[in-house]
MARTIRO-9572 format. One record per residue (C-alpha): residue number from 1; residue in three letters; x, y, z. Coordinates in steps of 0.5 Angstrom, whole numbers, plus 500, padded with zeros to 3 digits. Each point is the difference from the previous one (the first is absolute). Example, Ala and Ser with C-alpha at 12.3 -4.5 7.8 and 13.67 -1.06 7.14 Angstrom:
+-----+------+-----+-----+-----+
! seq ! type !   u !   v !   w !
+-----+------+-----+-----+-----+
!   1 !  ALA ! 525 ! 491 ! 516 !
!   2 !  SER ! 502 ! 507 ! 498 !
+-----+------+-----+-----+-----+
This chain:
+-----+------+-----+-----+-----+
! seq ! type !   u !   v !   w !
+-----+------+-----+-----+-----+
!   1 !  MET ! 539 ! 435 ! 885 !
!   2 !  SER ! 506 ! 502 ! 496 !
!   3 !  ALA ! 502 ! 506 ! 499 !
!   4 !  LEU ! 499 ! 502 ! 492 !
!   5 !  PRO ! 502 ! 508 ! 496 !
!   6 !  THR ! 494 ! 505 ! 500 !
!   7 !  ASN ! 499 ! 502 ! 494 !
!   8 !  ASN ! 494 ! 503 ! 496 !
!   9 !  LEU ! 500 ! 492 ! 496 !
!  10 !  ILE ! 497 ! 497 ! 506 !
!  11 !  SER ! 496 ! 505 ! 503 !
!  12 !  ASN ! 496 ! 501 ! 494 !
!  13 !  ASN ! 499 ! 493 ! 498 !
!  14 !  CYS ! 498 ! 498 ! 508 !
!  15 !  THR ! 498 ! 504 ! 505 !
!  16 !  ASN ! 503 ! 495 ! 507 !
!  17 !  ARG ! 504 ! 496 ! 497 !
!  18 !  ILE ! 502 ! 493 ! 505 !
!  19 !  LYS ! 506 ! 497 ! 496 !
!  20 !  PRO ! 503 ! 493 ! 505 !
!  21 !  SER ! 506 ! 500 ! 503 !
!  22 !  LEU ! 501 ! 493 ! 500 !
!  23 !  LEU ! 500 ! 497 ! 493 !
!  24 !  ARG ! 495 ! 494 ! 501 !
!  25 !  ASP ! 495 ! 505 ! 501 !
!  26 !  VAL ! 502 ! 504 ! 493 !
!  27 !  LYS ! 496 ! 494 ! 497 !
!  28 !  THR ! 494 ! 501 ! 503 !
!  29 !  GLU ! 501 ! 508 ! 498 !
!  30 !  ALA ! 501 ! 498 ! 493 !
!  31 !  LEU ! 493 ! 496 ! 500 !
!  32 !  MET ! 497 ! 506 ! 503 !
!  33 !  VAL ! 504 ! 504 ! 494 !
!  34 !  PHE ! 497 ! 495 ! 495 !
!  35 !  ALA ! 493 ! 501 ! 503 !
!  36 !  ARG ! 500 ! 507 ! 500 !
!  37 !  THR ! 503 ! 501 ! 493 !
!  38 !  ALA ! 495 ! 494 ! 497 !
!  39 !  LEU ! 493 ! 504 ! 505 !
!  40 !  GLU ! 503 ! 507 ! 497 !
!  41 !  ARG ! 499 ! 497 ! 492 !
!  42 !  TYR ! 494 ! 496 ! 502 !
!  43 !  PHE ! 496 ! 506 ! 503 !
!  44 !  ALA ! 503 ! 505 ! 493 !
!  45 !  ARG ! 496 ! 495 ! 496 !
!  46 !  LEU ! 495 ! 499 ! 504 !
!  47 !  ASP ! 499 ! 508 ! 500 !
!  48 !  GLN ! 501 ! 501 ! 493 !
!  49 !  ALA ! 494 ! 494 ! 497 !
!  50 !  LYS ! 496 ! 504 ! 505 !
!  51 !  VAL ! 497 ! 494 ! 503 !
!  52 !  LEU ! 501 ! 502 ! 508 !
!  53 !  ASN ! 493 ! 501 ! 502 !
!  54 !  ILE ! 498 ! 494 ! 496 !
!  55 !  MET ! 504 ! 496 ! 504 !
!  56 !  ALA ! 498 ! 504 ! 507 !
!  57 !  LYS ! 492 ! 498 ! 499 !
!  58 !  ASN ! 502 ! 492 ! 500 !
!  59 !  GLU ! 501 ! 499 ! 508 !
!  60 !  GLU ! 505 ! 494 ! 499 !
!  61 !  THR ! 504 ! 504 ! 494 !
!  62 !  ALA ! 500 ! 506 ! 504 !
!  63 !  TYR ! 504 ! 498 ! 507 !
!  64 !  VAL ! 506 ! 497 ! 496 !
!  65 !  TYR ! 501 ! 506 ! 497 !
!  66 !  ASN ! 499 ! 504 ! 506 !
!  67 !  THR ! 503 ! 495 ! 504 !
!  68 !  LEU ! 506 ! 502 ! 494 !
!  69 !  ASN ! 500 ! 508 ! 500 !
!  70 !  LYS ! 500 ! 499 ! 507 !
!  71 !  LEU ! 507 ! 497 ! 500 !
!  72 !  LEU ! 503 ! 503 ! 494 !
!  73 !  GLN ! 499 ! 507 ! 504 !
!  74 !  GLN ! 503 ! 497 ! 506 !
!  75 !  LEU ! 506 ! 498 ! 495 !
!  76 !  GLN ! 500 ! 506 ! 497 !
!  77 !  LYS ! 503 ! 503 ! 507 !
!  78 !  CYS ! 506 ! 496 ! 501 !
!  79 !  VAL ! 502 ! 495 ! 494 !
!  80 !  VAL ! 503 ! 503 ! 494 !
!  81 !  ASN ! 497 ! 497 ! 493 !
!  82 !  VAL ! 504 ! 498 ! 493 !
!  83 !  ASP ! 501 ! 507 ! 498 !
!  84 !  TYR ! 504 ! 501 ! 505 !
!  85 !  LEU ! 503 ! 495 ! 499 !
!  86 !  ILE ! 502 ! 501 ! 492 !
!  87 !  HIS ! 502 ! 507 ! 501 !
!  88 !  LEU ! 504 ! 498 ! 506 !
!  89 !  SER ! 503 ! 496 ! 495 !
!  90 !  THR ! 502 ! 505 ! 494 !
!  91 !  ASN ! 502 ! 505 ! 504 !
!  92 !  ALA ! 504 ! 497 ! 505 !
!  93 !  ASN ! 506 ! 503 ! 496 !
!  94 !  LYS ! 498 ! 508 ! 500 !
!  95 !  SER ! 501 ! 501 ! 508 !
!  96 !  ALA ! 503 ! 497 ! 506 !
!  97 !  THR ! 495 ! 499 ! 503 !
!  98 !  LEU ! 496 ! 497 ! 495 !
!  99 !  LYS ! 505 ! 495 ! 500 !
! 100 !  LEU ! 500 ! 499 ! 507 !
! 101 !  LEU ! 493 ! 498 ! 500 !
! 102 !  SER ! 500 ! 496 ! 494 !
! 103 !  LYS ! 507 ! 496 ! 504 !
! 104 !  GLN ! 494 ! 499 ! 506 !
! 105 !  GLU ! 495 ! 498 ! 496 !
! 106 !  GLU ! 504 ! 495 ! 497 !
! 107 !  PRO ! 497 ! 494 ! 502 !
! 108 !  LEU ! 492 ! 503 ! 499 !
! 109 !  ILE ! 501 ! 501 ! 494 !
! 110 !  ALA ! 503 ! 492 ! 499 !
! 111 !  TYR ! 494 ! 498 ! 505 !
! 112 !  TYR ! 495 ! 503 ! 495 !
! 113 !  ASP ! 503 ! 499 ! 494 !
! 114 !  ILE ! 499 ! 492 ! 501 !
! 115 !  MET ! 492 ! 502 ! 501 !
! 116 !  ALA ! 500 ! 504 ! 494 !
! 117 !  ARG ! 503 ! 496 ! 495 !
! 118 !  LYS ! 496 ! 494 ! 503 !
! 119 !  VAL ! 494 ! 502 ! 498 !
! 120 !  ARG ! 503 ! 504 ! 494 !
! 121 !  ASP ! 502 ! 493 ! 497 !
! 122 !  HIS ! 493 ! 497 ! 502 !
! 123 !  TYR ! 496 ! 504 ! 496 !
! 124 !  LYS ! 504 ! 501 ! 494 !
! 125 !  GLY ! 496 ! 501 ! 495 !
! 126 !  LYS ! 493 ! 500 ! 504 !
! 127 !  PRO ! 496 ! 505 ! 503 !
! 128 !  THR ! 502 ! 500 ! 507 !
! 129 !  SER ! 494 ! 496 ! 505 !
! 130 !  LEU ! 497 ! 502 ! 505 !
! 131 !  PRO ! 505 ! 505 ! 504 !
! 132 !  ALA ! 496 ! 502 ! 506 !
! 133 !  PHE ! 500 ! 492 ! 502 !
! 134 !  LEU ! 506 ! 500 ! 499 !
! 135 !  VAL ! 503 ! 504 ! 504 !
! 136 !  ILE ! 495 ! 498 ! 506 !
! 137 !  SER ! 503 ! 493 ! 498 !
! 138 !  VAL ! 507 ! 502 ! 501 !
! 139 !  LEU ! 500 ! 504 ! 505 !
! 140 !  ALA ! 495 ! 493 ! 504 !
! 141 !  GLU ! 505 ! 496 ! 499 !
! 142 !  TRP ! 506 ! 504 ! 502 !
! 143 !  ILE ! 496 ! 501 ! 507 !
! 144 !  LEU ! 496 ! 495 ! 501 !
! 145 !  GLY ! 504 ! 494 ! 496 !
! 146 !  GLU ! 508 ! 502 ! 501 !
! 147 !  GLU ! 497 ! 502 ! 506 !
! 148 !  LYS ! 503 ! 508 ! 500 !
! 149 !  SER ! 500 ! 505 ! 506 !
! 150 !  THR ! 496 ! 506 ! 498 !
! 151 !  HIS ! 503 ! 504 ! 506 !
! 152 !  ILE ! 503 ! 506 ! 496 !
! 153 !  TYR ! 494 ! 500 ! 495 !
! 154 !  PRO ! 495 ! 499 ! 506 !
! 155 !  PHE ! 494 ! 502 ! 495 !
! 156 !  LEU ! 500 ! 494 ! 497 !
! 157 !  ASN ! 498 ! 496 ! 506 !
! 158 !  GLU ! 492 ! 503 ! 499 !
! 159 !  ILE ! 500 ! 498 ! 493 !
! 160 !  ASP ! 495 ! 494 ! 500 !
! 161 !  PHE ! 505 ! 495 ! 494 !
! 162 !  LEU ! 496 ! 494 ! 501 !
! 163 !  GLU ! 493 ! 504 ! 499 !
! 164 !  LEU ! 503 ! 504 ! 495 !
! 165 !  ILE ! 502 ! 494 ! 496 !
! 166 !  GLY ! 494 ! 496 ! 502 !
! 167 !  LYS ! 495 ! 506 ! 495 !
! 168 !  PHE ! 504 ! 497 ! 494 !
! 169 !  GLU ! 500 ! 493 ! 502 !
! 170 !  ASP ! 492 ! 501 ! 500 !
! 171 !  ASN ! 500 ! 503 ! 493 !
! 172 !  ARG ! 504 ! 495 ! 496 !
! 173 !  GLU ! 495 ! 499 ! 495 !
! 174 !  HIS ! 502 ! 507 ! 499 !
! 175 !  PHE ! 507 ! 500 ! 498 !
! 176 !  TYR ! 501 ! 495 ! 495 !
! 177 !  GLN ! 503 ! 502 ! 493 !
! 178 !  ASP ! 501 ! 494 ! 494 !
! 179 !  ASP ! 498 ! 495 ! 505 !
! 180 !  GLU ! 505 ! 502 ! 505 !
! 181 !  CYS ! 499 ! 502 ! 507 !
! 182 !  LYS ! 503 ! 507 ! 502 !
! 183 !  VAL ! 499 ! 499 ! 508 !
! 184 !  SER ! 505 ! 494 ! 499 !
! 185 !  GLU ! 505 ! 503 ! 495 !
! 186 !  VAL ! 501 ! 506 ! 505 !
! 187 !  HIS ! 500 ! 496 ! 505 !
! 188 !  GLU ! 506 ! 495 ! 497 !
! 189 !  LEU ! 504 ! 506 ! 498 !
! 190 !  SER ! 499 ! 504 ! 507 !
! 191 !  PHE ! 503 ! 493 ! 503 !
! 192 !  GLU ! 506 ! 501 ! 494 !
! 193 !  ILE ! 501 ! 506 ! 502 !
! 194 !  ILE ! 500 ! 499 ! 508 !
! 195 !  GLU ! 506 ! 495 ! 498 !
! 196 !  LYS ! 504 ! 504 ! 495 !
! 197 !  LEU ! 500 ! 505 ! 506 !
! 198 !  LYS ! 502 ! 496 ! 505 !
! 199 !  ASN ! 505 ! 496 ! 497 !
! 200 !  CYS ! 504 ! 506 ! 496 !
! 201 !  ASN ! 506 ! 502 ! 506 !
! 202 !  TYR ! 503 ! 507 ! 498 !
! 203 !  LYS ! 507 ! 501 ! 500 !
! 204 !  ALA ! 504 ! 506 ! 501 !
! 205 !  ASN ! 504 ! 502 ! 493 !
! 206 !  LYS ! 506 ! 501 ! 502 !
! 207 !  THR ! 505 ! 503 ! 495 !
! 208 !  ARG ! 505 ! 503 ! 505 !
! 209 !  VAL ! 506 ! 494 ! 500 !
! 210 !  SER ! 505 ! 500 ! 505 !
! 211 !  LYS ! 507 ! 500 ! 499 !
! 212 !  THR ! 506 ! 499 ! 504 !
! 213 !  ARG ! 508 ! 503 ! 499 !
! 214 !  LYS ! 505 ! 495 ! 499 !
! 215 !  LYS ! 506 ! 500 ! 504 !
+-----+------+-----+-----+-----+
């Protein structure tokens, strides 16, 4: 793992940050940031709507909820969320430490942004659908579909993504809106998100220009 400067910004956002040393693994980290951020917002909405107790009474819903809640707890220990990235980007010029961190986090920011933009563009002008299922689908597409390694985040191996997907597939009739199946929509969106992530090639912003002395 690569070393990052010690600062309160990281420790306040993530108790035991795991930072990949290989660029190819940063894409997986970006997906974990995407998952943590989406799950935090999802559970915050559920809590605000005061429906958690109702969900817990349904066996299938409770299984999805408990699995994702456990996943979120794991992610909050070792993965930052988008709040960290936003704060870092907007305050990079305020200290040498933040400037260095911002430079080191550029690949992560780039990979996260490509996914976030895809979701934002897809749902432009309409409400998001099944955010929990979107998290499940993108993780399954990356880990199972693309066969990406989970050695950095071994807790992912404890999740049965196919069973989670099955809970939604078995209840497709409940997820129709305006004659459109939202399960199918999320499946397609998750595939497009992963395609964006796969095809995104980070290139460092080189601002220094070499000069040669004239003889």
